[in-house]
C-alpha positions, 0 to 999 in steps of 0.5 A: 500499499502507498500513503499520500499526504497533503499539507497546506493549512489546518486540514490534513488529508491522507489517501491510502491505496496503490500507486501507479499510472492509474492508481487505486484507492482504499481509504481516505482520512482527514485530521485537523493539525494543531492550530498555528502549527502549519500556515500555507505549507510553512511549518510554524511549530514542528513538535506539535504537527509531528506529535499530532501526525504520529498519534494519528498514524498510530491510531489508524495503523497507517503504513509506514512504507512507500509514503509521499508528501503533497505540500501546497506552500507559497514558498514554492515557485512555479512557472510554465516553461518551453524547453528544447529537447535535452537530457535530464542533467541539462534540463535541470541546469536549464530550469535552475537558470530560469529561476536565477532571479528568484534565488538568494545567495544564502538559500539552497534550492532544488527543482522538480517539474511536471511534463505538460506536453509539446508546443505544436508550432515550435516542437519544444517540450512544455514543463511546469517547473517548480523551485523549492527551498531545501530548508523547507523540505528538510523540515517535512523530512524531519518531521516524518522521520520522527514518526519512523517514516522515510519519505519517498517523495515530496511533491508540490500541490500545484505540480501533482494536481496539474499532472493528475488533470493531465493524466485523467481529465484530458481524456474527458475534455480538451479545454476545461477548468478543474476547480478544487474547493478546500474550505476558505481556499479555492484552487482552479486549473485551466487546460486549453486544448488539452494543455495546462494553461493557468493555475491560480488559488484565491481565498474566499472571504464568505463562509462556506455554504453561504450564497456569498461563498458560492459568488466568490468560487463563481467569480474565481471562474470568471477571472479565468475567462478573463485571463483567456481573453487577455491571452486572446485564447479562442477555445471555449471552456467546455467543462468545469470539473469541481472537487471538494463539494456535494452534488446536491449544491451543484444546481444552485452553483450552476445558476450562480456561475451563469449569472457571472457569465460563465457558459460551461456547466459545473460537474462533480469530478469522478476520480475513477479510483473507487466503485464504492459511492462513499469513497468515491465521494470522499476521494474528490473531497481529498483530490490533492492527497488522491492525486499523489497516487497517480505516478507522474514520474521521478522528475515531479518529485523534489527529492529526485534532484535534492543534490542538484547544484545551484549553477552548472558552472560550479562543476570542475572542468574535465581537463582540470579533473585529469590534472588533479588526479595526476597530482594526487597520484604523484603525491600518493607515490611519494607518501608511500616511499616516505612512509617506510621511513621510521623518522617520519613515522615517529614525527607523525606519531608525535604530532598526533599525540599532541593534537589529541591531547590539545582536543581533550584538554578542559579549555577546548572542550568548554569552548566547543561546548559554549560554541554549540550552545550559542549556535542552537540559541542563534537557530532557535532565534532565527526559527522564531524570527521567520515564524513572525515574518511569515505571520506579517506577510499573511497579514499583509494579504488583507486589504485596507481602505486607504486614499487610493481606494477612496480616490477610486470611489470619488473618481468613479462617482465624478459626474454622477453622485456625491459620496460619503464614506460611512465605514470600513470592516477590516476583517471582511475587507468591505467599505460602506459609503452612501451616494446621493445624485439628482437623477436615479439613472446617474446612481446605477451608471455610478454602480456599473462603473464600480463593477469595472474597477479591479480593486473591488471583488464585490459591489452590493447596494440596497436600492435607493430612497428619495430625500425630501430635504436634499431633494436627492436620491440616496443609495447605500453601497458596500464594496468588498475589496480584492486581496491585498488592495491598498497594500501596494504602497 
């Protein structure tokens, strides 16, 4: 049996089955990690997460062999590449150069990639390539080592789900969207003419199951169609495969997405891994974990290239290698000749004795102990700093209502209405204001202009009233800001 574990945020998904080109599924598990132990695929509390996973593993008697980790992390960078046909070594070097602008001198990285086809015009290979910090991968390896598990592979959530769709859904449709719903995060994968085209993951601001939540999901689909229009893609979306929801919600959801101008119907994805209805339903709710049961090749596994160097230029030139070998060989011959000399032997023994006595002296041992303690303290403080920095970056993704937002609202209202800002809900990202106009039609023209502004995720209004004292039409408007709006400065 193979085990595929999916880490992202607090919800941990585990799929047990047979790993292969098609894969089979035996059981699906879901567990909730300790709060704050892992955020966006970044380990914040290794002890809490490791302890929880160990207890869950033992209580469910899960296999400890053939275990793969699927991780969704904002520290893993990915991009679609066109690459000429070349061997594996040169392919790795090519990918590393493509990610050179993202690499830091103090950080070691490794790569993985998923083949996604061949360009019909240029005949070059198409890859979805990714780069991950080795430090982060080592954290995952250490957690599972504590459980008694040596991971066979670490694969990114993006690469795994893209490879899964390439292997399965392209047989059902050529131009489609795969939407995976996972709590307040929704991921969308776009394939055009049988080839991966675009991936995005967005946060939903409304509670799951509410009309506003479905509106958030539909809006993310509409963004993909806007991407297709911007890229001048002529193909139309034929099908929308949805995972992570219930079949009963699809009728309502289809009405919502049609209201957003999306023509294709949403349908529940069929993983095809089981004939049992209950297990089939559970498999689509844990699709990221299930995708790990599909063998997408060694190149998609970060551990395959774990020892790849940062730059091909660090390799030793073949001529220099031969020169070094010749020098070393000559040196060995000379040492062998001198080695028979008793005098040299006595000198070496005396030096060894002095060095040994020095290393065992109390002062050296004490100094070494102080150094080890300082290193541990430094590493502990660095880990805390990184944790705090990650939390700050996450908070920065929330929008703010600053002068830029207010200027946008006022410039949009110019010529149509006078506005007054009433409130801003920082937690929900909602700014509420009133608009007054002489003419009712001007108000709706103003609302139409607001809907075109990219900084707003949603615009709601409650109808209008006529104020006899001002002789003006009054309307209250609530705008939900898009992620990170107002943070650019």
